[in-house]
C-alpha positions in Angstrom: 93.5 32.6 113.8 90.6 30.5 114.3 90.0 28.5 110.4 86.9 29.8 108.6 84.1 28.1 106.8 84.8 27.6 103.6 83.4 28.2 100.3 80.4 26.5 100.3 77.2 28.4 98.3 79.8 31.4 97.0 77.9 31.2 93.9 74.2 31.7 95.4 75.8 34.3 97.8 77.0 36.4 94.3 73.8 36.5 92.8 72.0 37.9 95.7 71.8 42.4 95.5 73.8 43.2 98.3 73.5 46.8 97.6 69.9 46.4 99.0 70.3 43.7 101.5 72.8 44.1 104.6 76.3 43.3 104.3 76.9 40.1 106.0 80.4 39.8 107.2 82.4 37.1 105.4 84.9 35.2 107.5 88.8 35.3 106.3 89.1 32.0 104.1 92.1 29.9 105.4 93.9 27.5 103.2 92.9 23.7 103.9 95.3 21.2 102.6 92.9 20.4 99.4 93.3 24.2 98.7 95.8 25.7 96.8 97.5 29.1 97.0 95.3 30.1 93.4 92.2 28.8 95.1 92.9 31.7 97.9 94.2 34.5 95.4 91.1 33.7 93.6 89.4 34.6 96.2 90.7 37.8 97.3 90.6 39.0 93.7 86.4 38.1 93.7 86.4 39.9 97.2 88.6 42.9 95.6 86.4 43.3 92.5 83.5 43.5 95.0 84.4 46.1 96.6 86.0 47.6 93.5 82.7 47.5 91.8 80.6 49.1 94.6 83.2 51.8 94.8 83.3 53.0 91.1 79.4 52.8 90.8 78.9 54.7 93.8 77.8 57.9 92.3 77.0 60.0 95.4 79.4 61.0 98.4 77.3 59.0 100.5 77.5 56.3 98.2 81.0 56.0 98.2 81.9 56.3 101.9 79.4 53.8 102.2 80.7 51.5 99.6 84.2 52.1 100.9 83.4 51.5 104.5 80.8 48.3 104.4 82.0 46.7 101.1 85.5 46.3 102.9 84.2 45.4 106.3 82.5 42.8 104.5 85.1 41.3 102.2 87.4 41.2 105.9 85.0 40.2 108.3 85.3 43.0 110.6 82.7 43.6 113.4 82.8 47.4 113.0 84.2 49.9 110.8 84.2 53.8 110.3 86.0 56.2 107.3 87.6 59.7 108.7 89.1 62.2 106.2 90.7 64.8 106.5 89.6 68.6 104.9 93.4 70.6 103.1 94.4 72.4 105.7 92.4 71.6 108.7 95.0 69.7 111.5 91.8 67.1 112.4 90.0 64.2 110.8 86.0 63.5 110.9 84.3 61.0 110.8 81.6 60.7 107.6 80.9 57.2 108.0 80.7 53.8 109.8 78.3 50.8 109.9 75.7 49.8 112.2 77.3 47.6 114.4 79.8 50.3 115.2 77.2 53.2 116.0 75.6 49.7 118.2 79.3 49.5 120.5 79.5 53.6 121.1 79.1 56.8 118.6 82.9 56.5 117.4 85.1 59.7 117.6 83.6 62.5 116.1 86.6 64.0 115.4 90.3 63.3 115.8 93.2 65.8 116.1 96.0 65.3 113.4 98.6 67.4 115.8 97.5 67.4 119.0 99.5 65.5 122.1 97.6 62.3 122.6 98.2 59.6 119.7 95.5 57.4 117.9 96.3 54.5 115.8 94.2 56.4 113.1 95.6 59.9 113.5 99.2 57.8 113.2 98.1 56.0 109.9 96.4 59.7 108.0 99.9 61.1 109.2 102.6 58.5 108.2 100.9 57.3 104.9 102.0 53.4 106.5 99.6 50.9 107.1 99.0 50.1 111.0 97.4 46.9 112.4 97.2 46.0 115.6 96.8 42.3 116.4 95.5 41.5 120.1 94.4 43.6 123.0 97.9 44.1 124.8 99.4 45.0 121.6 97.2 48.1 121.7 97.3 48.7 125.7 101.0 48.8 124.5 100.9 51.2 121.8 98.3 53.3 122.5 97.3 53.5 126.5 95.0 55.9 126.2 93.0 53.9 123.7 93.0 50.8 125.9 90.1 48.6 124.8 87.4 47.2 126.9 87.0 44.0 128.9 84.2 43.1 128.1 82.6 40.9 126.1 82.5 41.2 122.4 85.6 43.7 123.1 87.5 44.3 119.6 91.0 42.2 119.4 92.5 43.9 116.6 92.6 46.7 115.3 93.9 47.9 111.2 94.1 51.4 110.2 94.4 51.9 106.5 95.8 55.6 105.4 93.8 56.8 102.1 96.4 59.2 100.2 96.7 60.1 96.2 100.0 61.6 95.9 101.0 64.6 97.5 98.0 64.7 99.3 97.1 62.9 102.7 92.8 62.2 102.4 92.0 60.2 105.5 91.9 56.7 107.3 89.7 53.7 107.0 89.7 52.1 110.6 88.4 48.5 110.9 88.1 46.6 114.3 87.6 42.3 114.3 86.2 40.4 117.7 89.2 37.7 117.9 92.8 38.3 117.7 94.8 37.8 114.1 97.6 38.9 112.9 98.7 40.3 109.3 99.4 38.1 106.4 100.6 38.6 102.6 97.3 38.5 101.4 95.8 40.6 103.5 98.0 43.2 102.9 97.9 43.5 99.2 94.4 43.2 99.5 94.2 46.3 102.1 96.9 48.4 99.7 95.1 47.8 96.6 91.5 48.8 98.7 93.6 52.2 99.9 94.8 52.7 96.7 91.1 52.5 94.6 89.7 54.2 97.7 91.8 56.8 97.5 91.1 57.2 93.8 87.2 57.1 94.4 87.6 60.2 96.9 89.4 62.8 94.7 87.5 61.8 92.3 84.9 62.4 94.5 86.2 65.6 95.4 86.8 66.9 91.8 83.5 66.5 91.1 82.4 68.1 94.1 84.9 71.7 93.4 83.7 71.5 90.0 80.3 71.6 91.6 81.0 73.8 94.0 82.9 76.5 91.0 79.9 76.0 89.0 77.4 77.1 91.6 79.6 80.1 93.0 80.8 81.3 89.0 76.7 81.5 88.8 76.4 83.4 92.0 78.8 85.8 91.8 77.4 86.1 87.6 74.0 86.8 89.4 75.5 89.6 91.8 77.5 91.3 89.5 74.3 91.5 87.0 72.3 92.9 89.9 75.4 95.3 91.2 75.6 96.5 87.6 71.7 97.1 87.1 71.0 98.1 90.7 69.8 101.9 90.7 70.2 102.3 94.4 72.6 101.3 96.5 69.9 99.1 98.1 69.1 97.3 96.0 73.5 96.2 95.6 73.0 94.8 99.4 69.6 92.9 99.0 71.1 90.8 96.5 73.9 90.4 98.7 72.5 88.8 101.5 70.5 86.9 99.2 73.9 85.5 97.7 75.2 84.5 101.3 71.8 83.6 102.2 72.1 81.1 99.1 76.2 80.4 99.6 77.4 80.0 102.7 74.9 78.4 105.1 73.1 81.1 107.1 70.0 83.1 107.2 70.7 85.9 108.8 73.5 88.4 107.8 73.8 92.0 107.8 75.4 94.9 105.7 76.9 97.9 107.6 79.0 100.9 106.6 81.0 104.1 108.0 78.3 107.2 108.2 79.7 110.7 107.5 80.7 110.5 111.7 83.0 107.2 110.5 80.9 105.0 112.6 79.8 101.8 111.6 76.0 101.3 110.9 73.7 98.7 110.1 72.2 99.3 106.3 70.7 96.6 105.2 70.1 93.3 107.6 68.1 89.9 107.9 66.8 87.9 110.4 68.5 90.5 113.6 66.2 91.7 116.1 65.9 95.8 116.7 68.0 95.3 120.5 70.4 93.3 118.3 71.1 96.2 115.9 71.1 98.7 118.8 73.5 97.3 120.7 76.0 96.4 117.9 75.6 99.5 116.2 79.3 101.2 116.1 81.5 98.2 116.4 84.1 97.1 114.2 87.2 94.7 114.9 89.1 97.0 113.0 90.1 101.0 113.4 88.5 103.1 110.8 92.2 103.7 109.4 93.5 99.9 109.2 94.9 99.3 106.6 94.7 95.6 104.9 91.7 94.8 107.3 91.3 90.7 106.8 88.2 88.7 107.8 87.4 88.0 111.8 86.0 84.6 112.5 84.4 84.2 115.8 83.8 80.4 115.9 82.4 80.2 119.3 81.1 83.3 120.9 81.3 81.9 124.5 85.2 81.6 124.3 85.8 84.9 123.2 87.1 87.2 125.7 85.7 90.3 124.3 82.5 89.1 123.7 82.1 87.8 127.4 80.6 91.1 128.2 77.5 90.5 125.8 76.9 87.0 126.1 73.1 87.5 127.3 72.9 89.6 124.5 74.2 87.0 121.7 72.6 84.1 123.5 69.3 86.0 123.5 69.7 86.4 120.1 70.9 82.7 119.7 74.2 83.9 117.7 77.2 81.1 118.2 79.4 82.0 115.5 80.2 85.0 114.0 82.0 85.9 110.7 83.3 89.6 110.1 84.3 90.6 106.7 85.7 94.1 105.4 84.4 95.2 102.6 87.3 97.6 101.5 88.1 99.4 98.0 91.3 101.2 97.2 92.9 100.5 100.5 89.9 102.3 102.3 87.9 100.1 104.5 84.0 101.2 104.2 82.4 98.9 106.0 81.6 94.9 107.0 79.6 92.3 106.3 78.9 90.0 109.2 77.9 86.4 108.9 75.9 85.2 111.7 75.6 81.2 113.2 72.9 79.8 115.8 75.9 77.2 117.1 79.7 77.2 117.4 80.6 76.6 113.8 84.2 76.9 111.7 84.2 78.6 108.5 85.7 77.0 105.7 88.2 78.1 103.2 85.4 78.0 100.4 83.5 79.5 102.3 85.8 82.5 103.7 86.5 82.9 100.1 83.0 83.0 98.7 82.3 85.6 101.2 85.1 87.7 100.3 84.7 87.7 96.8 80.6 89.1 97.8 82.2 91.8 99.9 84.6 92.8 97.3 81.3 93.5 95.0 79.7 95.0 97.2 82.6 97.0 98.0 83.2 98.8 94.8 79.2 99.0 94.4 79.2 101.1 97.2 82.6 103.1 96.0 80.8 103.6 93.2 77.4 105.0 94.4 79.2 107.4 96.8 81.2 108.5 94.1 78.2 108.9 91.9 77.1 110.9 94.5 79.3 113.4 95.7 79.5 114.0 91.2 76.0 114.6 91.4 76.4 117.0 94.5 79.2 119.3 92.8 77.1 119.3 89.7 74.0 120.3 91.3 76.1 122.7 93.4 77.7 123.7 90.3 75.0 124.6 88.3 73.4 126.5 91.6 76.1 128.7 91.5 75.8 129.0 87.6 72.3 130.3 87.9 72.9 132.4 91.1 76.0 134.0 88.9 74.2 134.8 85.5 71.2 136.0 87.7 73.1 138.7 89.5 75.4 139.5 86.2 71.8 140.9 84.8 72.1 144.0 86.8 75.9 145.4 86.1 74.9 144.7 82.5 71.0 146.6 82.5 73.5 148.6 83.7 76.1 149.0 80.7 73.1 148.6 77.9 71.4 151.5 79.1 73.9 154.2 80.1 75.1 153.2 76.4 71.6 153.8 75.3 71.6 157.1 77.2 74.6 158.3 75.7 73.8 157.4 72.1 70.7 159.9 72.6 72.6 162.5 73.1 74.3 162.9 69.9 77.1 162.0 70.9 78.9 162.8 67.1 81.0 160.5 64.7 83.7 159.5 66.8 81.9 157.4 69.9 79.0 156.6 67.8 80.9 153.1 66.6 82.2 152.2 70.3 78.9 152.9 72.1 77.3 150.8 68.9 79.4 147.9 69.7 78.8 148.4 73.3 75.1 148.0 72.8 75.5 145.3 70.5 77.8 142.9 72.8 75.5 143.7 75.8 72.5 142.3 74.0 74.5 139.5 72.9 75.6 139.0 76.5 71.9 139.2 77.9 70.9 136.5 75.5 73.7 134.1 77.0 72.8 134.9 80.2 69.1 134.4 79.6 70.5 130.6 78.2 72.7 130.5 81.2 69.3 130.8 83.8 67.0 128.9 81.2 69.6 125.8 81.3 70.4 126.2 85.0 66.0 125.7 85.7 66.1 122.7 83.1 69.0 121.0 85.0 68.2 122.0 88.6 64.7 120.4 87.9 62.3 123.5 87.5 61.8 123.7 84.2 61.0 126.7 81.7 57.8 128.1 82.8 55.7 129.2 80.5 52.7 131.9 80.0 50.3 131.0 77.4 48.2 133.7 75.4 45.9 133.3 72.5 48.1 134.3 69.9 48.7 134.4 65.9 52.0 132.4 65.2 52.1 133.4 61.4 52.8 137.0 63.1 55.3 136.2 65.5 57.2 134.3 62.8 56.9 137.4 60.1 58.3 139.7 63.3 61.2 137.1 64.0 61.9 137.4 60.3 62.0 140.5 59.7 64.2 141.8 62.8 67.1 139.1 61.8 66.2 140.1 57.8 67.8 143.7 58.8 70.6 142.2 61.2 71.5 140.1 57.7 70.8 141.9 54.6 73.1 139.2 52.5 71.4 136.5 53.5 68.0 136.4 51.2 64.8 135.0 54.4 61.7 133.6 53.0 58.2 133.0 54.7 54.8 131.4 53.4 51.9 131.0 55.2 49.4 128.3 55.4 46.3 127.4 56.9 44.6 128.6 60.7 48.0 129.6 62.4 46.3 131.0 65.5 46.8 129.2 69.1 47.7 129.7 72.6 51.0 129.8 73.3 54.0 132.1 75.1 54.7 134.2 72.3 58.0 136.0 74.1 59.2 131.7 74.5 58.5 130.9 71.0 60.0 134.0 69.7 63.5 132.6 71.4 62.9 129.2 69.8 62.5 130.8 66.1 65.0 133.4 66.3 67.5 130.7 67.5 66.6 128.6 64.6 66.6 131.2 62.1 69.7 132.9 63.3 71.3 129.4 63.2 70.0 129.2 59.8 71.6 132.3 58.4 74.9 132.1 60.0 75.5 128.1 59.1 74.1 128.0 55.9 75.0 128.9 52.3 74.6 133.0 51.7 73.2 132.4 48.0 70.7 130.3 49.0 69.3 131.8 52.0 66.8 130.3 54.4 63.1 129.0 53.7 60.7 129.7 56.9 57.0 128.3 56.3 54.1 127.9 58.4 51.8 125.1 58.2 47.9 125.7 60.0 46.5 123.4 58.0 46.1 120.3 60.1 43.6 120.7 63.1 45.2 119.7 66.3 48.6 121.0 65.8 50.6 123.7 63.8 54.2 122.5 62.0 57.3 125.0 61.4 60.0 124.7 59.3 63.1 126.1 58.8 65.5 124.8 55.9 68.7 125.7 54.4 71.3 124.7 51.7 74.2 123.1 54.2 74.8 119.9 56.2 75.2 119.0 59.8 78.3 116.0 59.9 76.3 112.7 60.4 78.4 112.3 63.6 76.9 115.2 65.4 73.6 114.4 64.2 72.1 111.8 67.3 73.9 114.8 70.0 72.3 117.6 68.2 70.2 118.7 71.1 72.2 118.5 73.9 74.2 121.0 76.2 77.3 121.9 74.2 76.9 119.6 71.1 77.1 122.5 68.7 79.7 124.2 70.3 82.7 123.3 68.1 80.6 123.3 65.0 82.3 126.0 62.6 84.1 128.1 65.9 84.9 130.5 64.2 80.6 131.8 63.3 80.2 130.3 66.6 78.5 133.2 69.3 76.7 131.7 72.2 77.6 128.5 75.0 76.7 125.7 72.4 73.0 126.1 74.4 70.6 127.0 71.5 69.8 124.1 70.7 69.5 122.5 74.1 67.2 125.7 75.3 65.1 125.5 71.8 64.1 121.9 72.1 63.1 122.4 75.6 60.9 125.2 75.1 59.0 123.4 72.5 58.7 120.1 75.5 57.4 122.7 77.8 54.6 123.6 75.2 53.9 120.0 74.7 55.4 119.9 71.2 58.6 118.1 69.4 61.3 119.6 67.4 63.3 117.1 64.9 66.2 117.7 62.3 67.2 116.2 58.9 70.1 117.1 57.3 72.2 115.8 54.3 74.5 117.9 51.4 71.4 117.3 48.5 68.9 118.7 50.3 70.1 120.8 53.3 68.8 121.2 56.6 65.5 121.5 57.4 64.3 121.2 61.7 61.1 120.9 62.0 58.4 122.2 65.1 55.4 120.8 65.4 53.1 122.5 68.4 50.0 121.7 69.7 47.4 124.5 69.2 46.6 124.5 72.8 49.3 124.7 75.2 48.8 124.7 79.2 52.1 125.8 81.4 52.8 122.4 83.2 52.1 122.1 87.0 54.8 123.2 88.9 56.1 120.9 91.8 
C-alpha cells in the first residue's frame, strides 16, 4: 500500500464547511515510526464522528443517502461510491445515490438482481450480510469473471461492498472502489462495520418516517374518500372522488371505473385522460369472468411483453399506455366492476400502491352496491305504490255497486229484520270509501303527482259548520262547540277542506275525553290568512309528536279506536300544503291537544308538471 500523506493541516480542514463544498477524498493514513497506535485510533474515531454526524444531521432521504455515500467515500479515500437499496419483497437492489466520480466513470447499474444466475459483489454482500473486500483486479477477475475490470488508466483496483442491515431485515449495500490495490486492515474493517451499523439505523429511521408519512397521507386520503362516498347523492359523485384519490395517491393522471351493465358487459362509467376510440375498443373487456370468485388484481407491467395485448399494441401505443393495473370491485363476493390504472411507460406497482388501490376499490364497490340496493328498493316501492293506486281505483266500482244496492234495498222498506244489516253495510261501505280515497291520495303524493284541488270562492265558516253538524249527529255523546270571528271568506277547494276538518274533528272526538267535548274556532281577523283550531282534552305521547303527520304514524295509537289506515293526518297535512297553508299541533296533559290550520285567503292550484 502506498504511504499516505500525514495529518498536517487537519485542523484547518475540520473548520471548513464540508456540507457546501465538494468532498475531497482523504487518503488512508499509515502508521509512521513516530506515530503511535493511539494516534491512528484517534484519526479513525475522528473520521467516524464526521460520517455519523453528517448522517445524524440529515433530514431528507437525499440528504441521508448523500451523507452515507459521500462522507464514507471521503473518509476512506475511495475513487467512487454508490448506494443500492432493497425494497421489502422485491428481488432486486436499486441504485439510490452515487458520487460524481462514479457518474463520470460510467453510470452504475441502476438495478441488480438478487436471485438471478449471475453473481455480483453487491448482490452477494446483500444476500450474505458479510463484508466483501476485493483487493486487486486479479482477485476481482477470479471471483467475479462477469465483472471483469477494464485495463484502461484509472481502472478500479480494489472494491469493497458493505452490507447495510438491521436485525431481521436487509436494507442494501454500499459499494466503494479504489484506484490502487490494497488489503483490508483491522482499522478499516472496524470502521466499515461501524459505518454499516449507523447507516442501517439511519435508513431504518428514514423508512419508518416515510412509512408514517405515507400512512398519514393514506389515512387522510381514505378519510376524504369515505366522506365523499357517505355524502354522495349520486353514484357518479363516488366515481369522481375515487378518480381524484387515484390521481393524488398512485402516481398516474389516468384511470377509469368500469361496471357490469344489465347485460353483464363491463362498461366505462367514469374516466380521466382516455380517448373515445380507446374507450370504445376497451369496452366489454375484463381480465376476470363475470362469475369469478375472489378475483385478484391483475398488473401488466409492460404492455409490449404481454401476449394477450399484442393485437392491441397499436392502440395502446397511440394512447401512450405502457403499463396497466386492473383492480376488481368486489362486494359480498360478487364482482361488480373494476378500477383501471394507466401508466405512460413500463412500471412496477409497489405493494404499498397496490394496497392503497385495493382500499379505494373497496370504497367504490361498497358505494356501488349501496346505490344498486337503493335503486332496487326505490323501484320496488314505486311498483308497490302504483299497484296500490290501481287496486284502490279498481275497488271503487264494486264498492259503489254494493253501497247502491244496499241503499236501494233500504228504500223498499225491507222491515226491521233486514234494516239493521243494510245499515251496517252502508256504514261499512262509507268507511271503506274514505279509506280508498285516502289510499288514492297517498299514492298520488308518493308518485309525485300531487293531490288535485279546484279552488272557488267559499265561506269557511259555513263549510266548518256543515262538517261539525254532520259529526255532531253521528257522535251525540260528545259535545261539539264551534265559534267564528272576522272575515271567513276565501278561495279554496271546498271538498278538500271538508276532508281536512272532518278528519281533524273526528280524530278529536275519537281520541279526546268524552265529557269535555271538542272546541272548533275559525279566526278570520288576519288580513291575508285565516286560522282554524280544533281542541280537545287528552294528550298525545311526546315521542309521537315529531312524526305525527308521517304515514302510519298514528296507526298504533289507541288501536281499539282505530278506524282507518293511519294515513289521515298525512293526507290532512298534504291537503293543507297544497292550499299553500300549514298545520301544527301542541299537546300536553294540562292543556290538552290543539291542531292549528293556517290558510292563505287565496289558494291557487299548483301547476302540473
